[in-house]
C-alpha positions in Angstrom: -0.7 1.9 24.2 1.5 1.3 21.1 0.2 -1.4 18.8 2.2 -4.5 18.2 4.6 -4.6 15.3 5.9 -7.6 13.5 9.1 -6.8 11.6 10.2 -8.9 8.6 13.6 -8.0 7.2 14.8 -8.9 3.7 18.4 -9.8 4.0 20.8 -11.4 1.5 24.0 -11.1 -0.4 24.0 -8.0 -2.6 22.1 -8.1 -5.9 19.9 -11.1 -5.2 16.6 -9.2 -5.6 15.5 -7.9 -2.1 14.1 -4.6 -3.5 12.3 -6.4 -6.4 10.7 -8.8 -3.9 9.7 -5.9 -1.6 8.0 -4.1 -4.6 6.1 -7.3 -5.4 4.9 -7.8 -1.8 4.1 -4.1 -1.2 2.5 -3.5 -4.6 4.4 -0.3 -5.0 7.7 0.8 -6.6 9.9 1.4 -3.6 13.7 1.8 -3.7 15.8 1.4 -6.7 16.3 -1.8 -8.8 19.4 -2.3 -10.9 21.6 -5.2 -11.9 24.6 -4.1 -9.8 25.9 -4.5 -6.3 24.9 -2.3 -3.4 22.0 -0.4 -5.0 20.3 -0.2 -1.6 22.7 1.4 1.0 20.5 2.1 4.0 17.6 0.1 5.5 14.1 1.3 4.6 10.9 0.3 6.4 7.5 -0.1 4.7 4.1 -1.1 6.0 3.2 -4.4 4.5 -0.3 -4.8 6.1 -2.3 -3.5 9.1 -4.8 -5.7 11.0 -8.1 -4.4 12.2 -6.7 -4.4 15.8 -4.0 -1.9 14.7 -1.2 -4.4 14.6 1.2 -3.7 11.8 3.6 -5.9 9.7 6.6 -3.9 8.6 8.8 -5.1 5.7 12.4 -3.8 5.7 14.5 -3.6 2.6 18.2 -3.6 3.6 21.7 -3.2 2.2 23.1 -6.5 0.9 25.9 -8.3 2.5 29.1 -7.4 0.6 31.5 -9.8 -1.1 34.3 -8.5 1.2 32.5 -10.0 4.2 33.9 -13.3 3.2 37.5 -12.0 3.6 36.7 -11.5 7.3 35.4 -15.0 7.8 38.4 -16.2 9.8 38.5 -13.1 12.0 34.8 -13.3 12.7 34.8 -17.0 13.5 37.7 -16.7 15.9 36.1 -13.8 17.8 34.3 -14.2 21.1 31.9 -11.5 20.0 31.9 -11.4 16.2 28.9 -9.1 15.9 30.3 -6.6 18.4 33.5 -6.6 16.5 31.8 -5.9 13.2 29.6 -3.1 14.6 32.5 -1.3 16.2 34.6 -1.2 13.0 34.8 2.1 11.1 34.5 1.7 7.4 34.2 4.4 4.8 30.9 4.5 3.0 32.6 5.2 -0.3 36.0 3.5 0.0 34.8 0.4 1.8 31.2 0.3 0.5 30.9 -3.5 0.6 31.9 -3.8 4.3 29.9 -0.6 5.2 26.7 -2.1 3.7 27.4 -5.4 5.5 27.7 -3.5 8.7 24.4 -1.6 8.1 22.6 -4.9 7.4 23.9 -6.5 10.6 23.1 -3.4 12.7 19.5 -3.4 11.4 18.9 -7.1 12.0 20.3 -6.9 15.6 18.2 -3.8 16.4 14.9 -4.1 14.5 14.2 -7.6 13.2 11.7 -10.2 14.5 12.1 -12.6 11.6 14.8 -12.5 8.9 13.7 -13.3 5.3 17.0 -14.5 3.9 17.0 -14.5 0.0 19.1 -17.0 -2.0 19.6 -17.0 -5.7 17.6 -20.1 -6.6 19.0 -20.2 -10.1 22.4 -21.4 -8.8 23.4 -24.5 -7.0 24.5 -24.3 -3.4 28.1 -25.1 -4.4 28.2 -21.9 -6.4 27.2 -19.7 -3.4 30.0 -20.2 -0.8 29.1 -16.9 0.9 25.7 -18.1 2.0 27.1 -20.2 4.9 29.0 -17.3 6.4 26.1 -14.8 6.0 23.7 -17.2 7.7 26.3 -17.7 10.5 26.3 -14.0 11.0 22.5 -14.0 11.4 22.8 -16.9 13.8 25.3 -15.0 15.9 22.7 -12.2 16.2 20.2 -14.8 17.3 17.3 -14.0 15.0 14.9 -16.7 13.5 15.3 -17.0 9.8 13.2 -18.1 6.8 15.1 -18.9 3.7 13.5 -17.8 0.4 14.7 -19.0 -2.9 14.4 -16.1 -5.4 15.3 -15.9 -9.1 13.9 -19.3 -9.8 11.8 -18.2 -12.7 8.9 -20.4 -13.8 10.7 -23.7 -13.0 8.4 -26.8 -12.8 7.2 -27.7 -9.3 9.3 -30.8 -9.2 12.5 -28.8 -9.9 11.5 -26.2 -7.3 10.8 -28.8 -4.7 14.1 -30.5 -5.4 16.0 -27.2 -5.0 14.3 -26.5 -1.7 15.1 -30.0 -0.4 18.8 -29.5 -1.3 19.0 -26.3 0.7 17.1 -27.8 3.7 19.7 -30.6 3.8 22.6 -28.1 3.5 21.3 -25.9 6.2 20.0 -28.6 8.5 22.6 -27.9 11.2 21.6 -24.2 11.6 19.0 -24.2 14.4 17.8 -20.6 13.6 16.6 -21.7 10.1 12.9 -22.3 10.4 12.1 -23.2 6.8 13.1 -23.0 3.2 10.6 -22.1 0.5 10.4 -20.5 -2.9 9.2 -16.9 -3.4 10.4 -15.5 -6.7 10.0 -11.7 -7.0 9.0 -12.0 -10.6 6.9 -15.2 -10.7 5.5 -15.8 -7.3 1.7 -16.1 -7.0 -0.3 -13.9 -4.7 -1.7 -17.1 -3.0 1.8 -17.7 -1.5 2.4 -14.3 0.1 0.4 -14.7 3.3 2.4 -17.8 4.1 5.3 -15.6 5.2 3.3 -14.3 8.1 1.8 -17.7 8.7 5.3 -19.1 9.2 6.2 -16.1 11.4 3.2 -17.1 13.6 4.8 -20.5 14.1 8.2 -18.9 15.1 7.2 -16.0 17.3 5.8 -16.1 20.8 3.4 -14.2 23.1 1.9 -10.9 21.7 4.1 -11.1 18.6 2.6 -14.5 17.7 -0.9 -13.2 18.3 -0.2 -10.1 16.1 1.3 -12.3 13.4 -1.8 -14.4 13.3 -4.0 -11.4 12.9 -1.7 -10.0 10.2 -1.7 -13.3 8.3 -5.5 -13.1 8.0 -5.4 -9.4 7.1 -2.8 -10.1 4.3 -4.8 -13.0 3.0 -7.9 -10.8 2.9 -6.0 -8.0 1.1 -5.2 -10.4 -1.7 -8.6 -12.1 -1.8 -10.5 -8.9 -2.4 -9.0 -8.3 -5.9 -9.4 -12.0 -6.6 -13.1 -11.8 -6.0 -13.4 -8.7 -8.1 -11.3 -10.4 -10.9 -13.8 -13.3 -10.9 -16.6 -10.9 -11.3 -14.8 -9.2 -14.3 -14.2 -12.6 -16.0 -17.8 -13.6 -15.4 -19.0 -10.3 -17.0 -16.6 -11.0 -20.0 -18.0 -14.4 -20.5 -21.7 -13.3 -20.3 -21.1 -10.5 -22.8 -19.1 -12.9 -25.1 -21.7 -15.7 -25.0 -24.6 -13.3 -25.6 -23.1 -11.2 -28.3 -25.1 -11.5 -31.5 -25.7 -9.8 -34.8 -28.9 -9.7 -36.8 -28.7 -10.8 -40.5 -30.8 -9.5 -43.3 -33.7 -11.7 -44.4 -32.9 -13.7 -47.6 -35.0 -15.0 -50.4 -35.8 -18.7 -50.2 -33.7 -19.5 -53.2 -30.6 -17.8 -51.7 -31.1 -19.7 -48.4 -31.1 -23.0 -50.2 -28.1 -22.0 -52.3 -26.2 -21.1 -49.2 -27.1 -24.3 -47.4 -25.9 -26.4 -50.3 -22.8 -24.5 -51.3 -21.8 -23.2 -47.9 -20.8 -19.9 -49.6 -17.9 -18.5 -47.5 -17.8 -15.3 -49.5 -21.0 -14.0 -48.0 -20.2 -10.3 -47.8 -22.8 -9.7 -45.1 -21.3 -12.4 -42.9 -17.8 -11.0 -43.4 -19.0 -7.6 -42.2 -20.8 -9.1 -39.2 -17.7 -11.2 -38.4 -15.5 -8.1 -38.4 -17.8 -6.2 -36.1 -17.9 -9.2 -33.7 -14.2 -9.6 -33.8 -13.7 -5.9 -33.0 -16.0 -6.2 -30.0 -14.4 -9.3 -28.5 -11.0 -7.7 -29.0 -12.0 -4.5 -27.1 -13.8 -6.6 -24.5 -10.7 -8.7 -24.0 -8.4 -5.8 -23.8 -10.6 -3.9 -21.3 -11.0 -7.0 -19.1 -7.3 -7.8 -19.1 -6.3 -4.2 -18.4 -8.6 -4.1 -15.4 -7.3 -7.4 -14.1 -3.8 -6.0 -14.3 -4.8 -2.9 -12.4 -6.6 -5.0 -9.7 -3.5 -7.0 -9.1 -1.5 -3.9 -8.3 0.5 -3.9 -11.5 1.5 -1.1 -13.9 1.0 -1.2 -17.6 -1.6 -2.5 -20.0 -2.2 -4.9 -22.8 -4.0 -4.5 -26.2 -5.8 -7.3 -28.0 -6.9 -7.9 -31.6 -8.8 -10.9 -32.9 -7.4 -12.1 -36.1 -9.6 -13.0 -39.1 -11.2 -16.4 -38.7 -13.5 -18.6 -40.7 -17.2 -18.0 -40.5 -17.7 -21.4 -38.9 -16.7 -19.6 -35.7 -20.3 -18.4 -35.6 -23.5 -20.1 -35.0 -25.7 -18.9 -37.8 -29.4 -19.0 -37.3 -31.3 -18.3 -40.5 -35.0 -18.3 -41.0 -35.8 -21.4 -43.0 -39.4 -22.4 -43.5 -40.7 -25.8 -42.5 -41.5 -26.8 -46.0 -37.9 -26.3 -47.1 -36.6 -28.5 -44.3 -39.2 -31.1 -45.2 -37.9 -31.0 -48.9 -34.3 -31.3 -47.9 -35.2 -34.0 -45.4 -32.5 -36.2 -44.0 -29.9 -34.4 -46.2 -30.2 -31.4 -43.9 -28.6 -33.1 -41.0 -25.6 -34.1 -43.1 -25.2 -30.6 -44.6 -25.6 -28.9 -41.2 -23.8 -31.3 -38.9 -20.8 -32.3 -41.0 -19.0 -29.0 -41.4 -15.6 -28.8 -39.8 -12.9 -26.2 -40.3 -9.5 -25.6 -38.8 -9.3 -22.2 -37.2 -5.7 -21.0 -37.5 -6.1 -19.1 -34.2 -3.5 -16.4 -34.3 -6.1 -15.4 -31.8 -5.8 -12.6 -29.4 -2.6 -10.6 -30.1 -1.4 -8.5 -27.2 0.5 -5.3 -27.0 3.8 -7.0 -26.4 3.4 -9.0 -29.6 2.7 -12.3 -27.9 -0.1 -14.5 -29.4 -2.6 -16.5 -27.4 -1.5 -19.4 -29.5 1.9 -19.1 -27.9 0.2 -18.6 -24.5 -1.7 -21.8 -24.9 1.3 -23.7 -26.2 1.6 -26.3 -28.9 -0.7 -26.0 -31.9 -3.0 -23.0 -32.4 -5.4 -24.9 -34.6 -8.6 -26.4 -33.5 -11.6 -27.9 -35.2 -15.1 -26.5 -35.1 -17.9 -28.9 -35.9 -20.7 -26.4 -36.1 -21.6 -24.1 -39.0 -25.1 -23.3 -39.9 -27.5 -24.1 -37.1 -31.2 -24.2 -38.0 -32.7 -23.6 -34.6 -35.3 -21.1 -33.5 -37.4 -20.5 -36.6 -38.0 -16.8 -37.1 -34.5 -15.8 -36.2 -31.9 -14.3 -38.4 -28.7 -13.9 -36.3 -25.2 -15.0 -35.7 -23.3 -15.6 -32.4 -20.0 -17.2 -31.3 -20.0 -21.0 -31.3 -19.6 -22.9 -28.1 -16.2 -24.0 -29.3 -15.0 -20.4 -29.6 -16.7 -19.4 -26.3 -14.9 -22.3 -24.6 -11.6 -21.2 -26.1 -12.1 -17.7 -24.9 -12.9 -19.0 -21.4 -9.6 -21.0 -21.4 -7.6 -18.0 -22.7 -9.0 -15.6 -20.1 -8.4 -18.0 -17.2 -4.8 -18.6 -18.4 -4.3 -14.8 -18.7 -5.6 -14.4 -15.2 -3.1 -17.0 -13.9 -0.3 -15.1 -15.7 -1.3 -11.8 -14.1 -1.6 -13.5 -10.7 2.0 -14.6 -10.9 3.4 -11.4 -12.3 5.4 -9.6 -9.6 5.5 -5.9 -9.5 9.2 -6.1 -8.9 9.5 -7.4 -12.5 8.4 -4.0 -13.8 5.6 -2.9 -16.2 3.3 -5.7 -17.3 4.5 -7.6 -20.4 2.3 -10.1 -22.2 3.3 -13.7 -21.7 4.9 -15.7 -24.6 4.0 -19.0 -23.0 2.5 -20.5 -19.8 3.7 -23.4 -17.7 2.3 -26.8 -18.9 0.9 -27.4 -15.4 -1.4 -24.3 -15.7 -2.6 -25.4 -19.1 -3.4 -28.9 -18.2 -5.1 -27.8 -15.0 -7.3 -25.3 -16.7 -8.2 -27.7 -19.5 -9.1 -30.4 -17.1 -11.2 -28.2 -14.9 -13.1 -26.8 -17.9 -13.6 -30.3 -19.2 -15.0 -31.5 -16.0 -17.7 -28.7 -16.0 -18.2 -28.5 -19.8 -21.9 -29.3 -19.6 -22.4 -26.4 -17.2 -20.6 -24.0 -19.5 -22.7 -25.3 -22.4 -25.9 -24.7 -20.5 -24.7 -21.1 -19.8 -23.9 -20.6 -23.4 -27.3 -21.8 -24.5 -29.0 -19.7 -21.8 -27.3 -16.5 -23.0 -29.0 -16.5 -26.3 -30.4 -13.0 -26.3 -33.4 -14.1 -28.2 -34.4 -16.3 -25.3 -33.9 -13.2 -23.2 -32.6 -12.3 -19.7 -34.7 -9.6 -18.1 -33.2 -6.9 -15.9 -34.2 -8.7 -12.7 -32.4 -11.9 -13.5 -29.1 -10.4 -14.8 -27.6 -9.6 -11.4 -28.4 -13.2 -10.3 -26.9 -14.5 -13.5 -23.7 -12.5 -13.0 -23.5 -13.8 -9.4 -23.9 -17.4 -10.6 -21.3 -17.2 -13.3 -18.9 -15.4 -10.9 -19.4 -18.2 -8.4 -18.5 -20.8 -11.1 -15.4 -18.9 -12.2 -14.3 -18.4 -8.6 -14.8 -22.1 -7.8 -12.8 -23.1 -10.9 -9.9 -20.8 -10.1 -9.8 -21.8 -6.4 -9.5 -25.4 -7.5 -6.8 -24.5 -10.0 -4.8 -22.6 -7.4 -5.2 -25.4 -4.9 -3.9 -27.9 -7.4 -0.9 -25.8 -8.4 -0.2 -24.7 -4.8 -1.5 -27.3 -2.3 -0.2 -25.3 0.6 -2.6 -22.5 -0.3 -5.7 -24.7 0.2 -6.7 -23.1 3.5 -6.7 -19.7 1.9 -10.0 -20.5 0.2 -11.6 -22.4 3.1 
C-alpha cells in the first residue's frame, strides 16, 4: 500500500526566493539561485522529511509566476474557466518564457499540491506588489489551501514583522483559501520555526492527509532537535575546557612575590608567555566549536577565531604566598588584591569574515575586571581565566549559536555576523544574569587543582549540557513564543 504523501509547493512571483527557501528547509543546495527572473523553469520535488510510519512530506520548488500574467488579468477574470483557459494555451518556452513559467506553476499546483506556500517579498509594502492579488486569485480558482509566507524580511525587529503580517492579513482577509500569514525568511529564519509549516498543514488538511501531516510535524521537529541537543553538548564541552584551562607558573623568591604584589608588575615575561598560550588555546577551541556547530546546522563554510592581546587581569593568578607574608601585609593585602580593575579592550574573538565579537555583542567592547591576583589555595602556582572572562565567553558562544541557528542555507556559505539583534543580546544577558550564581559555582568547581576524576566527568558534562540546553530553550521561547511546545 502506498504511503501517504503531503505535498507542499513553494509558489510566488518570480525572483522572490523560492529556491533559496527550499535550500534552507532541505539543508541542501538544490536548484539554481540567482538575482534574475525565471531561474527555475520546471517544478522539482524534494523529500523534506519522512515519518517512522513511512509518510513523506514533499517540498516542490516551482517556476515563478511571470510579470506578463498581469496582462491577462482581464481575460482571466472574465472567463468561466480561467484555469482551463490558461492550461490550454500554447506559449513558447523561449519567446514567451514569462507566460510559459506561469502556466507550468499553475499546472503543478492543480495536479500535485496539497498546500500552497505562497511567498511574498516582505521587504516591500502591499501597495508595491499589485501582482499578488491576481496570483492569489489564480490559486483560489484552482481551489488549493494556501499559507502566505513573508520572505526577504531580513532581521527586522519582531514588532515590525508582526505589523507587516497584520497588514497582509487585513489585505487578504476576503480570500477564503488563505489559512494564515507568517514570516519565514530564507536567510534569517530560525530552525525552531520550520516545523510550524507542517503543523499549520495539519490544521488545514483532512482525513489521512491530516494524520500524516501530524506525524510529519513531529518528525521534522525531531530532525531539528537532534542537532540542537548535540550543539548544547558541544557548548558545554567548550565551557568546561575553558573554565578548567590553567597554566603552572614557576616558583618565585619571597622578595619577588612581595614586589609583584606591591607594584602589580604588568611586564612579567612569564605571565605574557602563559597568556599567549592560553589565548591560542581558547582561539582554537572557539574555532573548532563554532565550525562544528555550523556543520551540525547543515550549513557550509567555516569560521576562524583569534583572541586578541588582553591585560593580565583576565587571569586569576594563584601564587604561593606563605602565611607569614600575609600576616605582615595584614589588612593591606585585601586592598591590594581586591581593588584592581582594568578595562579590557576586547577586540575579542575575530572570525574569518573579519567580524569582531565586539561588533557581535554590540555597543562598547570594553568591560571591567575586578580581579587580578587571587591568593587562594596555598601551595599553588597557576593562572586561569577569571570568571568575568569565562562569563563573556559563555555569552559570546550562545550568541554565536543563535546566529548559526538563524543562518539559512539558502543564504550561501556561512559568513560571520557583524552584529546581532538587540533582542538576542538582551535575552542572553538576562538569562545568564538570572543563573550567574550557578555559573560561578561551575567555574569554581572546574579548578583542576580541586580535581574532577574520570568517573565524574561524564556526569559533569551532562549537567552543564542540561544547563546550556535549558538556557537556550528559554531564549528561543522568549524570542519565538509560538515555538514553546517544541521544547515541551
